[in-house]
C-alpha positions in Angstrom: 38.0 3.7 38.9 36.2 0.3 39.2 32.6 0.8 40.3 30.2 -1.8 42.1 27.0 -1.3 43.9 28.4 -0.9 47.3 30.7 1.8 46.0 28.3 3.5 44.1 25.9 3.5 47.0 28.6 5.0 49.2 29.4 7.7 46.6 25.7 8.6 46.5 25.5 8.7 50.2 28.7 10.9 50.3 27.3 13.2 47.8 23.9 13.6 49.8 26.1 15.0 52.6 28.2 17.2 50.4 25.2 18.8 48.6 24.0 20.6 51.6 27.2 22.9 51.4 27.1 23.2 55.1 31.0 23.2 55.4 34.1 22.6 53.3 33.7 19.4 51.0 37.0 18.0 52.4 35.8 18.3 56.0 32.5 16.9 55.2 34.2 13.9 53.3 36.4 13.3 56.4 33.4 13.1 58.6 31.8 10.8 56.3 34.6 8.3 56.1 34.8 8.3 59.9 31.1 7.5 60.0 31.7 4.6 57.5 34.7 3.0 58.9 34.4 -0.1 57.2 35.1 1.2 53.6 38.4 0.1 52.4 41.1 2.4 51.0 40.2 1.8 47.5 36.5 2.3 48.3 37.3 5.5 49.8 39.3 6.7 46.8 36.4 5.8 44.5 34.0 7.8 46.5 36.3 10.9 46.9 37.1 10.8 43.1 33.3 10.6 42.3 32.4 13.2 44.8 34.9 15.7 43.6 34.3 15.2 39.9 30.5 16.0 40.6 31.4 19.2 42.5 33.7 20.2 39.6 31.1 19.7 36.9 27.9 19.8 38.7 26.4 22.7 36.7 26.9 20.9 33.5 25.7 17.6 34.8 22.4 19.2 36.0 22.0 20.8 32.6 22.3 17.3 31.0 19.5 15.9 33.1 21.1 15.0 36.4 19.2 17.6 38.3 20.1 17.6 42.0 19.8 13.9 42.4 22.9 12.6 44.1 22.5 9.1 42.3 22.2 10.7 38.8 25.0 13.3 39.6 27.3 10.4 40.4 26.4 8.2 37.4 26.8 11.2 35.2 30.2 12.0 36.4 31.2 8.4 35.6 30.3 9.0 31.8 31.3 12.8 31.5 34.2 13.0 33.8 35.9 9.4 33.6 34.7 8.4 30.1 32.9 5.3 31.3 30.6 3.5 28.7 26.8 2.8 29.2 27.7 -1.0 28.9 30.2 -0.9 31.8 27.8 0.7 34.0 24.6 -1.3 32.9 24.7 -3.9 35.7 24.3 -1.0 38.4 21.5 0.8 36.5 17.9 0.9 37.1 14.7 2.4 35.7 15.3 4.7 32.8 19.0 5.6 33.9 20.3 3.6 30.8 18.4 5.5 28.2 19.5 8.8 30.1 23.1 7.9 30.1 22.9 6.9 26.5 21.4 10.2 25.7 24.0 11.9 27.7 26.8 10.5 25.9 25.5 11.6 22.6 24.3 15.1 23.7 26.8 17.9 22.1 27.8 20.3 24.8 29.1 22.9 22.2 25.8 24.8 22.0 25.6 25.3 25.8 26.7 28.6 27.3 30.3 28.6 28.4 29.4 29.1 31.9 27.4 26.0 31.7 29.9 24.0 29.9 32.6 24.8 32.4 30.4 24.4 35.3 30.9 28.1 36.8 28.1 30.3 38.2 27.1 33.2 35.9 28.2 36.0 38.1 31.6 34.4 38.4 31.8 33.7 34.6 31.1 37.3 34.0 33.7 38.7 36.3 36.5 36.4 35.1 35.5 37.2 31.5 36.0 41.1 32.1 39.4 40.2 33.4 40.8 37.6 31.2 38.8 37.5 27.9 37.0 34.9 26.3 39.7 32.8 25.2 41.9 32.9 27.9 39.1 32.2 30.4 38.2 28.9 28.4 41.6 27.8 28.8 41.6 28.9 32.7 38.3 27.1 33.2 39.4 24.0 31.5 42.3 23.6 33.6 40.3 24.3 36.7 38.4 21.2 36.0 41.3 18.9 36.0 42.5 17.0 39.0 45.4 18.6 40.6 48.8 16.9 41.2 50.3 16.0 44.6 53.2 18.0 45.5 55.5 17.8 48.4 57.7 20.1 50.2 60.8 19.0 51.5 61.7 20.1 55.0 65.4 20.8 54.5 66.0 20.8 58.2 65.8 17.1 58.2 66.4 16.0 54.6 67.6 17.0 51.2 65.3 16.7 48.2 67.8 14.1 46.6 67.5 11.8 49.7 63.8 12.0 49.7 63.6 11.4 45.9 65.7 8.2 46.3 63.5 6.7 49.0 60.5 7.4 47.0 62.1 5.7 43.9 63.2 2.7 46.2 59.3 2.3 47.2 58.3 2.8 43.5 56.2 5.8 44.2 58.0 7.8 41.4 58.7 11.4 42.0 60.3 14.2 40.1 61.7 17.5 41.0 59.4 20.3 40.6 60.2 22.6 37.7 60.6 25.9 39.7 60.5 25.2 43.5 63.9 24.4 44.7 62.5 22.2 47.5 59.4 20.6 45.8 58.7 17.0 44.5 55.7 16.1 42.3 54.4 12.6 42.8 53.2 10.7 39.7 50.6 8.8 41.9 48.5 9.8 45.0 49.4 7.5 47.7 48.1 7.7 51.3 50.9 9.8 52.9 49.5 10.2 56.5 51.2 7.0 57.4 54.3 7.3 55.4 57.6 7.4 57.2 58.7 10.4 55.3 55.6 12.2 56.3 55.4 11.0 59.9 59.2 12.0 60.4 58.4 15.6 59.2 60.9 15.3 56.3 58.0 16.2 53.9 54.8 18.2 53.9 51.8 18.3 51.2 52.2 21.6 49.8 51.3 22.9 46.1 54.3 24.1 44.3 52.6 27.6 44.0 52.3 27.8 47.5 56.1 26.9 48.1 57.1 29.7 45.7 55.1 32.3 47.6 57.6 31.8 50.5 60.4 32.6 48.3 58.9 36.2 47.8 59.1 36.6 51.7 62.7 35.6 51.7 63.1 35.5 55.5 66.8 35.4 56.9 68.4 33.9 59.9 67.6 35.6 63.4 64.9 38.0 61.9 61.5 38.8 63.2 58.9 37.4 61.0 55.1 37.1 61.1 52.8 34.9 59.2 49.7 36.9 59.8 47.0 34.2 58.8 48.8 31.3 59.3 45.9 28.8 59.1 47.4 25.1 59.6 50.8 26.4 59.0 51.8 25.0 55.5 53.7 28.3 54.6 54.8 28.9 58.3 56.7 25.7 58.3 58.3 26.6 55.0 59.5 30.0 56.3 60.9 28.3 59.5 62.8 26.2 57.5 64.2 28.9 55.4 65.1 30.7 58.7 67.2 27.7 59.8 64.9 27.5 62.9 66.6 30.9 64.0 65.2 34.1 64.9 61.4 34.3 65.8 58.5 33.7 63.6 55.1 34.3 64.9 52.1 32.4 63.5 49.0 34.2 63.9 45.3 33.1 63.3 41.9 33.3 64.7 40.9 29.6 64.5 41.9 27.4 67.4 41.4 24.5 65.4 43.7 25.6 62.8 46.5 26.5 65.2 46.3 23.0 66.9 46.8 21.5 63.3 49.8 23.6 63.0 51.2 22.5 66.6 51.0 18.9 65.6 52.8 19.6 62.3 55.3 21.7 64.1 56.3 18.9 66.5 57.1 16.6 63.5 59.1 19.5 61.8 61.8 19.8 64.3 61.6 23.4 64.2 62.1 25.7 67.5 61.8 29.3 66.1 57.9 29.3 65.4 55.5 30.5 68.1 51.7 30.0 67.3 49.4 32.6 68.8 45.6 32.7 68.6 44.3 36.1 68.0 40.7 37.5 68.2 41.0 39.9 65.2 43.5 41.7 63.2 43.6 44.4 65.9 44.3 42.0 68.7 46.7 43.7 71.3 49.2 41.1 70.9 49.7 42.2 67.3 49.7 45.9 68.3 52.6 45.3 70.6 54.6 44.2 67.6 54.2 47.5 65.7 57.3 48.7 63.9 59.5 45.7 65.1 59.1 43.1 62.3 61.5 42.3 59.4 59.0 40.4 57.1 55.3 39.9 57.1 53.4 37.4 55.1 49.6 38.1 54.7 48.1 34.9 53.2 44.7 36.5 53.3 41.5 34.7 53.7 39.8 34.7 50.3 37.5 33.1 47.9 40.0 30.4 47.0 38.8 30.3 43.5 42.6 29.6 42.2 42.3 26.2 44.1 39.0 24.9 42.4 40.8 21.7 41.1 41.1 20.9 44.9 38.1 22.6 46.3 35.6 22.7 43.5 32.8 23.4 46.4 34.0 26.9 46.9 32.4 28.0 43.5 29.0 27.0 44.8 29.6 28.3 48.3 30.5 31.9 47.3 28.6 34.7 45.6 29.2 38.4 44.7 28.0 39.6 48.3 30.4 37.3 50.1 33.3 38.3 47.9 32.5 41.9 48.8 32.6 41.1 52.3 35.9 39.2 51.9 37.4 42.2 50.2 36.6 44.5 53.2 38.2 42.0 55.5 41.3 41.7 53.4 41.8 45.4 53.5 41.6 45.7 57.2 44.1 42.8 57.7 46.6 44.3 55.3 46.4 47.6 56.8 46.9 46.1 60.4 49.8 44.0 59.1 51.6 46.8 57.5 52.0 48.6 60.9 54.2 45.7 62.0 56.8 46.5 59.6 60.0 48.3 60.8 61.6 50.7 58.1 63.1 48.5 55.3 60.8 45.6 56.0 59.1 43.6 53.6 55.2 42.8 53.3 53.9 40.1 51.1 50.2 40.1 50.3 49.1 36.7 48.9 45.8 35.0 47.9 44.7 31.8 46.2 41.8 33.9 44.4 41.5 34.8 40.6 39.6 38.1 41.3 41.1 41.3 40.9 38.8 42.8 43.7 40.6 40.4 46.1 44.0 41.0 44.6 45.5 43.9 42.6 42.5 46.3 44.1 43.5 45.4 47.7 47.1 46.3 46.9 46.4 49.5 45.1 44.1 50.7 47.8 46.9 49.7 50.5 49.6 51.8 48.6 47.5 54.7 48.0 46.9 55.1 51.7 50.3 54.2 52.7 52.9 56.2 50.9 55.8 54.9 52.9 55.3 51.4 51.0 56.4 50.9 47.5 55.8 47.9 45.2 58.6 45.7 44.4 58.6 43.8 41.1 58.0 40.0 42.0 59.9 38.8 39.0 63.2 40.7 40.6 62.5 39.0 43.9 62.3 35.4 42.3 65.3 36.1 40.2 67.2 37.0 43.3 66.4 33.4 44.4 67.5 32.0 41.2 63.9 31.2 40.2 63.1 32.1 36.7 59.5 32.9 36.8 58.5 36.3 35.3 54.8 37.0 35.5 55.2 40.8 35.7 55.3 43.2 38.7 52.9 41.0 40.7 53.4 37.3 41.1 50.5 35.2 39.4 50.3 31.5 38.6 47.5 29.5 37.0 46.6 25.8 36.6 46.4 26.0 32.6 49.7 27.9 32.2 52.0 26.8 35.3 50.6 23.4 36.5 50.0 24.9 39.8 47.0 26.3 41.9 46.2 29.8 41.1 48.0 32.3 43.3 48.4 36.1 43.3 51.2 38.0 45.5 52.5 41.5 45.8 55.8 42.4 47.4 55.9 45.5 49.2 58.8 47.4 51.0 58.5 50.0 53.9 60.8 52.8 52.6 63.0 53.9 55.6 63.2 57.5 54.4 59.7 57.8 53.7 58.6 56.1 56.8 60.9 58.7 58.7 59.2 61.4 56.9 55.8 60.3 57.6 56.4 59.8 61.2 57.7 63.2 61.6 54.9 64.7 59.5 52.5 62.7 61.8 54.3 63.9 65.0 54.3 67.6 63.8 50.4 67.3 63.2 50.1 65.8 66.7 52.1 68.5 68.3 50.2 71.2 66.3 46.9 69.8 67.4 48.3 69.6 71.0 49.3 73.2 70.9 46.0 74.4 69.4 44.2 72.6 72.2 46.4 74.0 74.8 45.9 77.7 73.5 42.3 77.1 73.4 42.0 75.8 76.9 44.7 78.1 78.3 
């Protein structure tokens, strides 16, 4: 983090683009770098770190006088988030900026409302406070303000974790095994991996440890029929395909052509042959309905607020509101209901989000189970223990940045009971026969 005038100017220009909140911050920043191709690697790293630090602490910085000025927000982040002194920044300052930063450094934050101190919207703070309580929420909020580590998932079809660790050590990149995921590596630094041989050869993919663990709840087996219902760019899809040893059939559904295009690029690197990406128009697409009752495992990594990933995507807290969460919940209900129809008796359904909110998590699952008595909840810790992963978070899978060092994830494991499924099907057929007989008697 060595600022100079050109780097500060670039960071300010990037922030001006980001603060419009017209799209995801990472996409906006990638576009900015394409438009400023002369920026070097260290310049880009500086711009990205400052920009994301501002998005993490924007409400606090504005309260301390940065207002919505991209330049003041950038300077304020260098002092508040990175601990730089006013003396270090003096050559870059103009006007009253030195006086303002001096005041900012000496201002106490303890008297500010907690939602301001931890840079969360009031509506979100209140909802999380109701769920977690004040003490736990402060710890969680502090964790969400930290930078996220860089985790890799080893593609066990092409390499072992020890082989990858040995190559990383040879290159001085320094990696260590993840504490829970059997196929994860946590890097000590954040190198540019896009051009690294391990990445280009498909031996590793960037994937948070929490996301890796979700695939162990699915536990797909060789030769099974599996669906990743909301595949996105395919991080979990590729992990599932490797767990299946590239056997069986794994459908990757998504409504976005762009996301599936990214998956196809990653799929080519992976060496997997059992994955079949398919673009759908909605959760009721005919291509999905043709698979009703035929699938062994379904993963629903539902579109959600993403609040569990605020370390990586801090713009999400400024792009969502209470209304958008309600809309999201309705979509999640519809997706889960449609996904449930795919399961054969005895099949497993995993519903997952990277949200922290009950209305996107437990509430969706409880409503689904209430409407679908053929499904029962399977304790997540039992499934994890069956995979030799010692992580007990209760009946549901829950991990958090401040307690587990991972992104915030939620998941529920449900299985379709063969006996209940048969009984329900027979009851439905009896009801249909009764209705048919009634109609025939009335028209006869």
